[in-house]
ROSE-4610 file (N, C-alpha, C; in Angstrom, 1 decimal, always signed):
// ROSE-4610
residu = [X/X/X/X/X/X/X/X/X/X/X/X/X/X/X/X/X/X/X/X/X/X/X/X/X/X/X/X/X/X/X/X/X/X/X/X/X/X/X/X/X/X/X/X/X/X/X/X/X/X/X/X/X/X/X/X/X/X/X/X/X/X/X/X/X/X/X/X/X/X/X/X/X/X/X/X/X/X/X/X/X/X/X/X/X/X/X/X/X/X/X/X/X/X/X/X/X/X/X/X/X/X/X/X/X/X/X/X/X/X/X/X/X/X/X/X/X/X/X/X/X/X/X/X/X/X/X/X/X/X/X/X/X/X/X/X/X/X/X/X/X/X/X/X/X/X/X/X/X/X/X/X/X/X/X/X/X/X/X/X/X/X/X/X/X/X/X/X/X/X/X/X/X/X/X/X/X/X/X/X/X/X/X/X/X/X/X/X/X/X/X/X/X/X/X/X/X/X/X/X/X/X/X/X/X/X/X/X/X/X/X/X/X/X/X/X/X/X/X/X/X/X/X/X/X/X/X/X/X/X/X/X/X/X/X/X/X/X/X/X/X/X/X/X/X/X/X/X/X/X/X/X/X/X/X/X/X/X/X/X/X/X/X/X/X/X/X/X/X/X/X/X/X/X/X/X/X/X/X/X/X/X/X/X/X/X/X/X/X/X/X/X/X/X/X/X/X/X/X/X/X/X/X/X/X/X/X/X/X/X/X/X/X/X/X/X/X/X/X/X/X/X/X/X/X/X/X/X/X/X/X/X/X/X/X/X/X/X/X/X/X/X/X/X/X/X/X/X/X/X/X/X/X/X/X/X/X/X/X/X/X/X/X/X/X/X/X/X/X/X/X/X/X/X/X/X/X/X/X/X/X/X/X/X/X/X/X/X/X/X/X/X/X/X/X/X/X/X/X/X/X/X/X/X/X/X/X/X/X/X/X/X/X/X/X/X/X/X/X/X/X/X/X/X/X/X/X/X/X/X/X/X/X/X/X/X/X/X/X/X/X/X/X/X/X/X/X/X/X/X/X/X/X/X/X/X/X/X/X/X/X/X/X/X/X/X/X/X/X/X/X/X/X/X/X/X/X/X/X/X/X/X/X/X/X/X/X/X/X/X/X/X/X/X/X/X/X/X/X/X/X/X/X/X/X/X/X/X/X/X/X/X/X/X/X/X/X/X/X/X/X/X/X/X/X/X/X/X/X/X/X/X/X/X/X/X/X/X/X/X/X/X/X/X/X/X/X/X/X/X/X/X/X/X/X/X/X/X/X/X/X/X/X/X/X/X/X/X/X/X/X/X/X/X/X/X/X/X/X/X/X/X/X/X/X/X/X/X/X/X/X/X/X/X/X/X/X/X/X/X/X/X/X/X/X/X/X/X/X/X/X/X/X/X/X/X/X/X/X/X/X/X/X/X/X/X/X/X/X/X/X/X/X/X/X/X/X/X/X/X/X/X/X/X/X/X/X/X/X/X/X/X/X/X/X/X/X/X/X/X/X/X/X/X/X/X/X/X/X/X/X/X/X/X/X/X/X/X/X/X/X/X/X/X/X/X/X/X/X/X/X/X/X/X/X/X/X/X/X/X/X/X/X/X/X/X/X/X/X/X/X/X/X/X]
num = [1/1/1/2/2/2/3/3/3/4/4/4/5/5/5/6/6/6/7/7/7/8/8/8/9/9/9/10/10/10/11/11/11/12/12/12/13/13/13/14/14/14/15/15/15/16/16/16/17/17/17/18/18/18/19/19/19/20/20/20/21/21/21/22/22/22/23/23/23/24/24/24/25/25/25/26/26/26/27/27/27/28/28/28/29/29/29/30/30/30/31/31/31/32/32/32/33/33/33/34/34/34/35/35/35/36/36/36/37/37/37/38/38/38/39/39/39/40/40/40/41/41/41/42/42/42/43/43/43/44/44/44/45/45/45/46/46/46/47/47/47/48/48/48/49/49/49/50/50/50/51/51/51/52/52/52/53/53/53/54/54/54/55/55/55/56/56/56/57/57/57/58/58/58/59/59/59/60/60/60/61/61/61/62/62/62/63/63/63/64/64/64/65/65/65/66/66/66/67/67/67/68/68/68/69/69/69/70/70/70/71/71/71/72/72/72/73/73/73/74/74/74/75/75/75/76/76/76/77/77/77/78/78/78/79/79/79/80/80/80/81/81/81/82/82/82/83/83/83/84/84/84/85/85/85/86/86/86/87/87/87/88/88/88/89/89/89/90/90/90/91/91/91/92/92/92/93/93/93/94/94/94/95/95/95/96/96/96/97/97/97/98/98/98/99/99/99/100/100/100/101/101/101/102/102/102/103/103/103/104/104/104/105/105/105/106/106/106/107/107/107/108/108/108/109/109/109/110/110/110/111/111/111/112/112/112/113/113/113/114/114/114/115/115/115/116/116/116/117/117/117/118/118/118/119/119/119/120/120/120/121/121/121/122/122/122/123/123/123/124/124/124/125/125/125/126/126/126/127/127/127/128/128/128/129/129/129/130/130/130/131/131/131/132/132/132/133/133/133/134/134/134/135/135/135/136/136/136/137/137/137/138/138/138/139/139/139/140/140/140/141/141/141/142/142/142/143/143/143/144/144/144/145/145/145/146/146/146/147/147/147/148/148/148/149/149/149/150/150/150/151/151/151/152/152/152/153/153/153/154/154/154/155/155/155/156/156/156/157/157/157/158/158/158/159/159/159/160/160/160/161/161/161/162/162/162/163/163/163/164/164/164/165/165/165/166/166/166/167/167/167/168/168/168/169/169/169/170/170/170/171/171/171/172/172/172/173/173/173/174/174/174/175/175/175/176/176/176/177/177/177/178/178/178/179/179/179/180/180/180/181/181/181/182/182/182/183/183/183/184/184/184/185/185/185/186/186/186/187/187/187/188/188/188/189/189/189/190/190/190/191/191/191/192/192/192/193/193/193/194/194/194/195/195/195/196/196/196/197/197/197/198/198/198/199/199/199/200/200/200/201/201/201/202/202/202/203/203/203/204/204/204/205/205/205/206/206/206/207/207/207/208/208/208/209/209/209/210/210/210/211/211/211/212/212/212/213/213/213/214/214/214/215/215/215/216/216/216/217/217/217/218/218/218/219/219/219/220/220/220/221/221/221/222/222/222/223/223/223/224/224/224/225/225/225/226/226/226/227/227/227/228/228/228/229/229/229/230/230/230/231/231/231/232/232/232/233/233/233/234/234/234/235/235/235/236/236/236/237/237/237/238/238/238]
x = [+34.1/+33.1/+33.5/+33.5/+33.9/+32.9/+33.5/+32.6/+31.8/+30.5/+29.7/+30.2/+30.2/+30.5/+29.3/+29.6/+28.5/+27.7/+26.4/+25.6/+25.7/+25.1/+25.1/+24.4/+23.3/+22.6/+23.4/+24.2/+25.1/+26.1/+26.7/+27.7/+27.1/+25.9/+25.2/+25.0/+24.6/+24.3/+25.6/+26.7/+28.0/+28.6/+28.2/+28.7/+28.4/+29.3/+29.1/+28.0/+27.2/+26.1/+26.7/+26.1/+26.6/+26.4/+27.4/+27.3/+26.2/+25.5/+24.4/+25.0/+24.2/+24.6/+24.2/+24.4/+24.1/+24.9/+24.9/+25.7/+24.8/+25.2/+24.5/+24.5/+25.4/+25.4/+24.2/+23.7/+22.5/+21.2/+21.2/+20.0/+19.7/+18.6/+18.3/+17.1/+17.3/+16.2/+15.6/+14.5/+13.9/+13.6/+13.1/+12.8/+13.9/+15.1/+16.3/+16.4/+16.0/+16.1/+14.7/+14.5/+13.1/+12.6/+11.4/+10.7/+9.3/+8.5/+7.0/+6.8/+7.7/+7.5/+7.3/+8.0/+7.9/+6.5/+5.8/+4.4/+3.5/+3.7/+2.8/+3.0/+4.3/+4.5/+3.9/+4.0/+3.4/+1.9/+1.2/-0.2/-0.5/+0.3/+0.1/+0.2/+1.0/+1.2/+0.1/-0.5/-1.4/-2.7/-3.0/-4.2/-5.5/-5.5/-6.7/-6.8/-5.8/-5.8/-6.2/-5.7/-5.9/-7.4/-8.2/-9.7/-10.2/-9.5/-9.9/-9.2/-9.8/-9.1/-8.7/-9.5/-9.2/-7.9/-7.8/-6.6/-5.4/-5.6/-4.5/-3.9/-4.9/-4.4/-3.7/-4.3/-3.7/-2.3/-2.0/-0.7/+0.3/-0.2/+0.7/+1.0/+0.0/+0.3/+1.3/+1.2/+2.1/+3.5/+3.7/+5.1/+5.6/+4.7/+5.1/+5.6/+4.9/+5.3/+6.7/+6.9/+8.1/+9.3/+9.0/+10.1/+10.3/+9.3/+9.4/+10.4/+10.2/+11.0/+12.5/+12.7/+14.0/+14.7/+14.0/+14.6/+14.8/+14.1/+14.2/+15.6/+16.3/+17.6/+18.7/+18.3/+19.2/+19.0/+18.0/+17.7/+18.5/+18.3/+19.1/+18.2/+18.9/+18.2/+18.9/+18.1/+18.6/+18.3/+19.2/+19.0/+17.9/+17.1/+16.0/+15.7/+15.5/+15.1/+13.6/+12.9/+11.4/+11.1/+10.1/+9.7/+8.7/+8.9/+8.0/+7.3/+6.3/+5.7/+6.6/+7.7/+8.7/+10.1/+10.3/+11.6/+11.8/+13.0/+13.4/+14.1/+13.9/+14.6/+15.2/+16.4/+17.0/+16.6/+16.3/+15.9/+16.4/+16.3/+16.6/+15.2/+15.2/+14.0/+14.4/+13.5/+13.7/+14.0/+15.0/+15.4/+14.3/+13.8/+12.7/+12.0/+10.7/+10.0/+10.2/+10.4/+10.6/+9.3/+9.5/+8.4/+8.1/+6.8/+6.4/+5.7/+6.3/+5.7/+5.3/+4.2/+3.8/+3.1/+2.9/+2.2/+0.8/-0.2/-1.6/-1.8/-2.7/-3.5/-2.9/-2.1/-1.6/-0.7/-0.1/+0.8/+0.1/-1.2/-1.9/-1.8/-2.1/-2.0/-0.6/+0.4/+1.8/+2.2/+1.8/+2.1/+1.5/+0.3/-0.4/+0.5/+1.1/+1.9/+3.1/+3.7/+4.8/+4.2/+3.0/+2.4/+2.0/+1.7/+1.3/+2.5/+3.7/+4.9/+5.5/+5.6/+6.0/+4.8/+4.1/+2.8/+2.7/+3.9/+3.9/+4.5/+4.6/+5.2/+4.2/+4.7/+3.9/+4.0/+3.0/+2.9/+3.0/+3.5/+3.5/+2.9/+2.2/+1.5/+1.8/+1.8/+2.0/+1.0/+0.4/-0.4/+0.4/+0.8/+1.6/+1.0/+1.1/+0.6/+1.4/+1.4/+2.1/+1.3/+1.9/+1.2/+1.4/+0.3/+0.3/+0.3/+0.7/+0.7/+1.9/+3.0/+4.2/+5.3/+6.3/+7.4/+8.1/+8.3/+9.0/+8.0/+8.3/+7.5/+7.6/+6.5/+6.5/+5.6/+6.0/+5.3/+4.9/+3.7/+3.2/+2.8/+3.4/+3.1/+2.1/+0.9/-0.1/-0.3/+0.0/-0.4/+0.7/+1.1/+2.1/+1.6/+1.8/+1.5/+2.5/+3.2/+4.3/+4.6/+5.1/+5.6/+7.1/+7.7/+9.1/+10.0/+10.8/+11.7/+13.1/+13.4/+14.7/+15.3/+16.4/+17.1/+16.2/+15.2/+14.4/+14.8/+14.4/+14.5/+13.2/+13.5/+12.3/+12.3/+11.1/+10.9/+9.8/+10.2/+9.3/+8.9/+7.6/+7.2/+6.2/+6.3/+5.4/+5.6/+4.4/+4.6/+5.3/+5.2/+5.9/+7.0/+8.2/+9.3/+9.6/+8.9/+9.1/+10.2/+10.0/+11.1/+11.8/+11.1/+11.7/+11.5/+10.9/+10.8/+9.8/+8.7/+7.7/+8.3/+9.0/+9.5/+10.6/+11.5/+12.5/+11.9/+10.9/+10.3/+9.6/+8.9/+8.2/+9.2/+10.3/+11.3/+11.9/+12.2/+12.7/+11.7/+10.5/+9.4/+9.3/+9.5/+9.3/+10.5/+11.6/+12.7/+12.4/+11.3/+10.9/+10.5/+10.2/+9.9/+11.1/+12.3/+13.5/+14.3/+15.5/+16.5/+16.6/+16.2/+16.3/+17.7/+17.9/+19.3/+19.5/+18.5/+18.6/+17.3/+17.6/+16.5/+16.5/+15.3/+15.0/+13.9/+14.0/+13.0/+12.6/+11.3/+10.8/+9.8/+9.9/+9.0/+8.8/+7.6/+7.4/+8.1/+7.9/+8.5/+9.2/+10.4/+11.2/+11.7/+11.9/+12.6/+14.1/+15.0/+16.4/+16.7/+15.9/+16.1/+15.7/+14.6/+14.2/+15.2/+15.7/+16.7/+17.9/+18.4/+19.6/+19.3/+18.1/+17.7/+17.7/+17.0/+16.8/+18.1/+19.0/+20.2/+21.2/+21.1/+21.9/+21.4/+20.1/+19.5/+19.4/+19.3/+19.2/+20.2/+21.5/+22.6/+22.6/+21.9/+21.9/+20.9/+20.1/+19.0/+19.5/+18.9/+19.0/+17.7/+17.8/+16.6/+16.2/+15.0/+14.5/+13.4/+13.5/+12.5/+12.3/+11.1/+10.8/+11.5/+11.4/+11.9/+12.3/+13.3/+13.7/+13.3/+12.4/+11.9/+12.7/+12.3/+13.1/+13.3/+12.3/+12.4/+11.2/+11.3/+10.1/+9.7/+8.4/+7.9/+7.9/+7.3/+7.3/+6.5/+5.5/+4.7/+5.2/+6.5/+7.1/+6.4/+5.9/+5.3/+6.3/+6.3/+7.2/+6.7/+7.6/+7.3/+8.2/+7.7/+6.3/+5.4/+6.0/+5.2/+4.0/+2.9/+1.7/+0.5/+0.7/-0.4/-0.5/-1.6/-1.8/-2.2/-1.3/-1.5/-2.6/-2.8/-3.9/-5.3/-5.4/-6.7/-7.0/-6.0/-6.2/-6.6/-6.1/-6.5/-7.8/-8.2/-9.4/-10.3/-10.1/-11.0/-10.4/-10.9/-10.3/-10.9/-10.1/-10.4/-10.7/-11.4/-11.6/-10.4]
y = [-25.7/-26.3/-26.0/-27.0/-26.9/-26.0/-25.2/-24.4/-25.3/-24.9/-25.7/-25.6/-26.7/-26.6/-26.0/-25.2/-24.6/-25.7/-25.5/-26.4/-26.2/-27.1/-26.9/-25.6/-25.3/-24.1/-22.8/-22.9/-21.8/-21.6/-22.8/-22.7/-22.1/-22.5/-22.0/-20.5/-20.0/-18.6/-17.8/-18.4/-17.7/-17.7/-18.5/-18.6/-17.4/-16.9/-15.7/-16.0/-15.0/-15.2/-15.3/-16.2/-16.4/-15.1/-14.8/-13.6/-13.8/-12.7/-12.8/-13.1/-13.8/-14.2/-13.1/-11.9/-10.8/-9.6/-8.6/-7.3/-6.5/-6.5/-5.7/-4.2/-3.7/-2.3/-1.9/-2.8/-2.5/-2.9/-3.5/-3.9/-3.1/-2.4/-1.4/-2.0/-2.3/-2.8/-1.7/-1.2/+0.0/-0.2/-1.4/-1.7/-2.3/-2.2/-2.7/-1.9/-0.6/+0.2/+0.7/+1.0/+1.3/+2.6/+2.6/+3.8/+3.4/+4.4/+4.2/+3.1/+2.9/+1.8/+0.5/+0.2/-1.1/-1.3/-0.2/-0.3/-0.6/+0.0/-0.3/-1.7/-2.2/-3.5/-4.5/-4.3/-5.2/-5.3/-4.2/-4.2/-5.0/-4.9/-5.7/-7.2/-7.6/-9.0/-9.5/-8.7/-9.1/-9.6/-10.9/-11.5/-10.8/-10.2/-9.5/-8.1/-7.4/-6.2/-6.4/-7.6/-7.9/-8.0/-8.2/-8.3/-7.0/-5.9/-4.6/-4.3/-4.6/-4.5/-3.0/-2.1/-0.6/-0.3/-0.7/-0.5/-1.1/-2.4/-3.1/-2.3/-1.9/-1.1/+0.2/+0.8/+2.1/+1.9/+0.8/+0.5/+0.2/-0.5/-0.6/+0.7/+1.6/+3.0/+3.7/+3.6/+4.3/+3.8/+2.5/+2.0/+2.4/+2.5/+3.0/+4.4/+5.2/+6.6/+6.7/+5.9/+5.9/+5.5/+4.5/+4.0/+5.0/+5.7/+6.7/+7.8/+8.2/+9.3/+8.8/+7.5/+7.0/+6.9/+6.4/+6.3/+7.7/+8.7/+10.1/+10.6/+10.1/+10.6/+10.1/+9.1/+8.6/+9.2/+10.1/+10.7/+12.0/+12.5/+13.7/+14.9/+16.0/+17.3/+18.5/+19.5/+20.7/+21.9/+22.9/+24.1/+25.0/+25.5/+26.4/+27.4/+28.7/+29.8/+30.0/+30.0/+30.3/+31.6/+32.3/+33.5/+33.2/+33.8/+33.7/+35.0/+35.1/+36.5/+37.5/+37.1/+38.1/+38.1/+37.3/+37.3/+36.1/+35.6/+34.5/+33.4/+32.2/+31.1/+30.1/+29.7/+28.6/+27.3/+26.3/+25.0/+23.9/+22.7/+21.6/+21.0/+20.9/+20.3/+19.1/+18.1/+16.8/+17.0/+16.4/+16.6/+16.1/+14.9/+14.3/+13.3/+13.2/+12.2/+10.8/+9.8/+8.5/+7.8/+6.8/+6.0/+5.0/+4.9/+4.0/+2.8/+1.6/+0.4/-0.6/-1.3/-2.3/-3.5/-4.5/-5.7/-5.8/-5.9/-6.0/-7.4/-7.5/-6.4/-6.0/-6.9/-6.8/-5.5/-5.1/-3.9/-2.6/-2.5/-1.2/-0.3/-0.8/+0.1/+0.6/-0.3/+0.0/+1.0/+0.9/+1.8/+3.2/+3.2/+4.4/+5.3/+4.6/+5.3/+6.0/+5.3/+6.0/+7.2/+7.0/+8.0/+9.2/+9.0/+10.1/+11.1/+10.5/+11.4/+11.8/+10.9/+11.3/+11.5/+12.7/+12.9/+13.3/+13.6/+13.9/+12.7/+11.6/+10.4/+9.7/+9.3/+8.4/+7.0/+6.2/+4.8/+3.8/+2.6/+1.4/+0.3/-0.6/-1.7/-3.0/-4.1/-5.5/-6.4/-7.3/-8.4/-9.7/-10.2/-11.4/-12.3/-13.6/-14.5/-15.8/-16.5/-17.7/-18.9/-19.8/-21.0/-22.0/-22.4/-23.3/-24.7/-25.6/-27.1/-27.6/-26.8/-27.2/-27.4/-28.1/-28.4/-27.1/-26.3/-25.0/-23.9/-22.7/-21.6/-21.1/-21.0/-20.5/-19.2/-18.2/-17.0/-16.6/-16.1/-15.7/-14.2/-13.5/-12.0/-11.8/-11.4/-11.3/-9.9/-8.9/-7.5/-6.6/-5.6/-4.6/-3.2/-2.2/-0.8/+0.1/+0.8/+1.7/+2.8/+3.9/+5.0/+4.6/+5.4/+5.2/+5.1/+4.1/+4.0/+4.5/+4.9/+5.3/+6.4/+6.2/+7.2/+7.7/+6.9/+7.3/+6.6/+7.1/+6.3/+5.5/+4.2/+3.2/+2.7/+2.8/+2.2/+1.1/-0.1/-1.2/-1.7/-1.7/-2.0/-3.2/-4.0/-5.2/-5.5/-5.7/-5.9/-7.1/-8.2/-9.5/-9.9/-10.1/-10.6/-12.0/-13.0/-14.4/-15.1/-15.7/-16.3/-15.3/-14.1/-13.1/-13.2/-14.4/-14.6/-13.7/-13.4/-12.5/-11.1/-10.6/-9.3/-9.2/-10.2/-10.2/-10.4/-11.2/-11.4/-10.2/-9.5/-8.3/-7.2/-7.1/-6.1/-6.3/-7.5/-7.9/-7.6/-7.9/-7.6/-6.1/-5.3/-3.9/-3.2/-3.9/-3.3/-3.1/-3.7/-3.5/-2.0/-1.3/+0.1/+1.0/+0.5/+1.3/+0.9/+1.4/+1.1/+2.2/+2.0/+3.1/+3.3/+4.6/+4.9/+4.5/+4.3/+4.0/+3.1/+2.0/+1.1/+0.9/+1.0/+0.7/-0.4/-1.4/-2.4/-2.3/-2.2/-2.1/-3.1/-3.7/-4.7/-4.5/-4.9/-4.8/-5.9/-7.2/-8.3/-9.2/-9.6/-10.4/-11.7/-12.7/-13.9/-13.7/-14.4/-14.4/-14.9/-15.9/-16.5/-15.5/-14.7/-13.7/-12.6/-12.1/-11.1/-11.5/-12.7/-13.3/-13.4/-13.8/-14.0/-12.7/-11.7/-10.4/-9.7/-9.7/-9.0/-9.6/-11.0/-11.6/-11.4/-11.4/-11.3/-9.9/-8.9/-7.5/-6.7/-6.9/-6.3/-4.8/-4.2/-2.8/-2.1/-2.9/-2.3/-2.2/-1.2/-1.1/-1.7/-2.5/-3.2/-2.6/-2.3/-1.7/-2.6/-3.0/-3.8/-3.3/-3.6/-3.3/-4.3/-5.6/-6.7/-7.8/-8.6/-9.8/-11.0/-11.8/-12.9/-14.1/-15.2/-16.3/-17.2/-17.6/-18.6/-18.6/-19.4/-19.8/-21.2/-21.4/-22.8/-23.6/-24.8/-25.7/-25.1/-24.2/-23.6/-22.3/-22.0/-20.7/-19.5/-19.6/-18.5/-18.1/-16.8/-16.3/-16.6/-17.1/-17.4/-16.5/-15.8/-15.8/-14.9/-14.0/-13.3/-12.5/-12.5/-11.9/-12.5/-13.4/-14.0/-13.5/-13.5/-13.0/-11.6/-10.7/-9.3/-8.8/-9.5/-9.2/-9.5/-10.7/-11.1/-10.2/-9.9/-9.1/-7.6/-7.2/-5.8/-5.8/-6.8/-6.7/-7.8/-8.8/-9.9/-11.2/-12.3/-13.6/-13.8/-14.5/-14.8/-16.3/-16.6/-18.0/-18.6]
z = [+56.7/+55.8/+54.4/+53.5/+52.2/+51.4/+50.5/+49.6/+48.7/+48.5/+47.5/+46.1/+45.4/+44.0/+43.2/+42.2/+41.4/+40.7/+40.7/+39.9/+38.4/+37.7/+36.2/+35.8/+36.6/+36.3/+36.6/+37.7/+38.0/+36.9/+36.5/+35.4/+34.2/+33.8/+32.6/+32.7/+34.0/+34.1/+34.0/+34.4/+34.3/+33.0/+32.1/+30.7/+29.9/+29.1/+28.3/+27.3/+27.0/+26.0/+24.6/+23.8/+22.5/+21.6/+20.8/+20.0/+18.9/+18.7/+17.7/+16.3/+15.5/+14.2/+13.1/+13.5/+12.6/+13.0/+12.1/+12.4/+13.4/+14.6/+15.6/+15.4/+14.6/+14.3/+13.5/+12.7/+11.8/+12.4/+13.7/+14.3/+15.5/+15.5/+16.6/+17.4/+18.6/+19.5/+20.4/+20.0/+20.7/+22.1/+22.5/+23.9/+24.7/+24.2/+25.0/+26.3/+26.3/+27.5/+27.8/+29.1/+29.6/+28.9/+28.4/+27.9/+27.8/+27.4/+27.2/+26.2/+25.2/+24.2/+24.9/+26.0/+26.7/+27.2/+27.6/+28.1/+27.0/+25.8/+24.7/+24.2/+24.2/+23.8/+24.7/+26.0/+27.0/+26.8/+26.5/+26.2/+25.0/+24.0/+22.7/+23.0/+23.9/+24.3/+25.2/+26.0/+27.1/+26.5/+26.9/+26.3/+26.8/+28.0/+28.4/+27.7/+27.4/+26.7/+25.2/+24.7/+23.3/+22.9/+23.9/+23.5/+23.0/+23.3/+22.7/+21.5/+20.3/+19.0/+18.7/+19.2/+19.0/+19.7/+20.9/+21.7/+21.1/+20.6/+20.0/+18.8/+17.9/+16.7/+17.2/+18.2/+18.6/+19.2/+19.9/+20.4/+19.3/+18.2/+17.0/+16.4/+16.3/+15.8/+16.7/+18.0/+18.9/+18.7/+18.6/+18.4/+17.0/+16.0/+14.7/+14.8/+15.6/+15.8/+16.5/+17.5/+18.2/+17.3/+16.5/+15.6/+14.4/+14.0/+13.0/+13.5/+14.8/+15.3/+15.4/+15.8/+16.0/+14.6/+13.6/+12.2/+11.7/+12.0/+11.5/+11.8/+12.8/+13.1/+12.1/+11.3/+10.3/+8.9/+8.8/+7.5/+7.2/+6.0/+5.6/+5.8/+6.2/+6.4/+5.7/+5.4/+4.9/+5.8/+5.8/+6.6/+5.9/+6.7/+6.2/+7.2/+6.7/+7.6/+7.5/+8.6/+8.5/+9.3/+8.9/+9.5/+10.7/+11.8/+12.9/+13.1/+13.9/+14.1/+14.7/+15.2/+15.8/+15.2/+14.2/+13.5/+12.6/+12.6/+11.8/+12.6/+12.2/+12.9/+11.9/+12.2/+11.3/+11.9/+11.0/+11.4/+10.4/+10.8/+9.9/+9.4/+8.0/+7.4/+6.7/+6.8/+6.1/+4.6/+4.1/+2.7/+1.8/+2.1/+1.3/+2.2/+2.1/+2.9/+2.4/+3.3/+2.8/+2.2/+1.4/+1.0/+2.1/+2.5/+3.6/+3.0/+3.1/+2.5/+3.6/+3.4/+4.3/+3.6/+4.4/+3.9/+4.5/+3.6/+4.0/+4.7/+5.7/+6.3/+7.7/+8.2/+9.6/+9.7/+8.6/+8.7/+8.7/+8.5/+8.3/+9.6/+10.8/+12.0/+12.2/+12.1/+12.3/+11.3/+10.0/+8.9/+9.2/+9.8/+10.1/+11.1/+12.1/+13.0/+12.4/+11.4/+10.6/+9.8/+9.2/+8.4/+9.3/+10.5/+11.4/+11.5/+11.5/+11.6/+10.3/+9.4/+8.0/+7.2/+7.5/+7.0/+5.5/+4.9/+3.5/+2.6/+3.3/+2.6/+1.6/+0.5/-0.3/+0.3/-0.1/+0.5/-0.6/-0.2/-1.0/-0.3/-1.0/-0.4/-1.1/-0.3/-0.9/-0.2/-0.9/-0.3/-0.4/+0.7/+0.8/+1.8/+1.6/+2.6/+2.7/+3.8/+4.0/+3.5/+2.7/+2.3/+3.4/+4.0/+5.2/+4.7/+5.7/+5.4/+4.7/+4.6/+4.0/+5.0/+4.7/+5.6/+5.9/+4.9/+5.0/+4.7/+5.3/+5.0/+3.6/+2.9/+1.5/+1.5/+0.7/+0.7/-0.7/-0.8/-2.1/-2.1/-3.0/-3.1/-4.3/-4.0/-5.0/-5.5/-4.8/-5.2/-4.8/-5.7/-5.3/-5.9/-5.1/-5.5/-4.9/-5.7/-5.1/-6.1/-5.6/-6.4/-6.8/-7.6/-7.9/-6.7/-6.6/-5.4/-5.7/-7.0/-7.4/-6.5/-5.9/-5.1/-3.9/-3.5/-2.4/-1.1/+0.0/+1.3/+1.4/+1.6/+1.7/+3.2/+3.8/+5.1/+4.9/+5.1/+4.9/+6.3/+6.6/+8.0/+8.0/+9.0/+9.2/+10.7/+11.4/+12.9/+13.3/+12.6/+13.0/+12.0/+12.5/+11.7/+12.2/+11.6/+12.1/+11.3/+10.2/+9.4/+8.6/+8.4/+7.5/+6.1/+5.7/+4.2/+3.5/+4.2/+3.5/+3.4/+4.4/+4.2/+3.1/+3.1/+2.1/+0.7/+0.6/-0.8/-1.2/-0.2/-0.6/-1.0/-0.3/-0.6/-2.0/-2.3/-3.6/-4.7/-4.5/-5.5/-5.7/-4.7/-4.8/-5.6/-5.7/-6.4/-7.9/-8.4/-9.8/-10.0/-8.9/-8.9/-8.8/-8.7/-8.6/-7.4/-7.4/-6.4/-5.3/-4.1/-3.1/-2.7/-2.3/-1.8/-0.4/+0.4/+1.8/+2.1/+2.9/+3.3/+4.8/+5.3/+6.7/+6.8/+7.6/+7.8/+9.3/+9.6/+11.0/+11.3/+12.5/+13.0/+14.5/+15.0/+16.4/+17.2/+16.8/+17.4/+16.4/+16.7/+15.7/+16.4/+15.6/+16.1/+15.8/+16.6/+16.2/+14.8/+14.4/+13.1/+12.0/+12.2/+11.3/+11.2/+12.3/+12.3/+11.5/+11.7/+11.0/+9.5/+9.1/+7.7/+7.0/+7.6/+7.0/+6.8/+7.9/+7.8/+6.8/+6.6/+5.6/+4.2/+4.0/+2.7/+2.2/+3.1/+2.7/+3.5/+3.2/+3.9/+3.9/+2.9/+2.8/+3.7/+4.4/+5.3/+6.7/+7.4/+8.8/+9.3/+10.4/+10.9/+12.3/+12.5/+13.7/+14.3/+15.5/+16.2/+17.6/+18.1/+19.5/+20.4/+20.0/+20.8/+19.9/+20.3/+19.7/+20.7/+20.3/+21.2/+21.2/+21.8/+22.1/+20.9/+20.2/+19.1/+18.2/+17.2/+16.3/+16.7/+16.7/+17.0/+15.7/+15.7/+14.6/+13.4/+13.8/+12.7/+12.3/+12.7/+12.3/+12.9/+14.1/+14.8/+16.0/+16.2/+17.2/+18.6/+19.5/+20.9/+21.8/+22.8/+23.2/+22.2/+21.5/+20.5/+21.1/+20.2/+20.7/+20.0/+19.1/+18.4/+17.0/+16.4/+15.0/+15.0/+14.6/+14.6/+13.7/+12.6/+11.7/+12.3/+12.9/+13.5/+14.7/+15.5/+16.7/+16.3/+15.1/+14.7/+14.0/+13.2/+12.4/+12.5/+13.4/+13.5/+12.8/+13.3/+12.7/+11.3/+10.5/+9.1/+8.9/+7.8/+7.5/+6.8]
């Protein structure tokens, strides 16, 4: 009996995956390997669990805490000796706490997770929104508040990295407060287009995401994504 010829689907499955259009050394996908982070991410996506806004916010915090721990391995430390009740112990202490920046309002629970770990960090905030009804995504930054960023470590966090334009525009606006010595950008869910855009426009940054999803739809929303993180955290808006 003659061997069956492979179908087009078989051929497609055997084809090598396309190389990502970004520097993979600077993109860290936290949920690429099994961990409790995958469980929290699954609950964020689940439409039945999303009905509990408290749990939704808490899961964003939990992922923020996990990412804060992961990013902490990239920071600078100094040796310090501390006294215990029974003697002394040498340990590594964070050289300086990073500035934690986020975009209102969806970024607040995610930001809180980072703040839970970097509990002595100053914070920076931006109010940015997408202008709807246009052929291309446009972003307006209305409000900025930040400490000096000169020679600081900056961690800019936002749960959804869709087109990437709001994060890049927010980052550029924050540079009026100084030039950081190290930059990290963190998101829960990203699109391939957003990852490519951010890594191209902010080459000095390391990008941390829980997952990179399939694509953006015609309205520039991530698919499968999780919906509107701000509405799911705090209620729908007019």
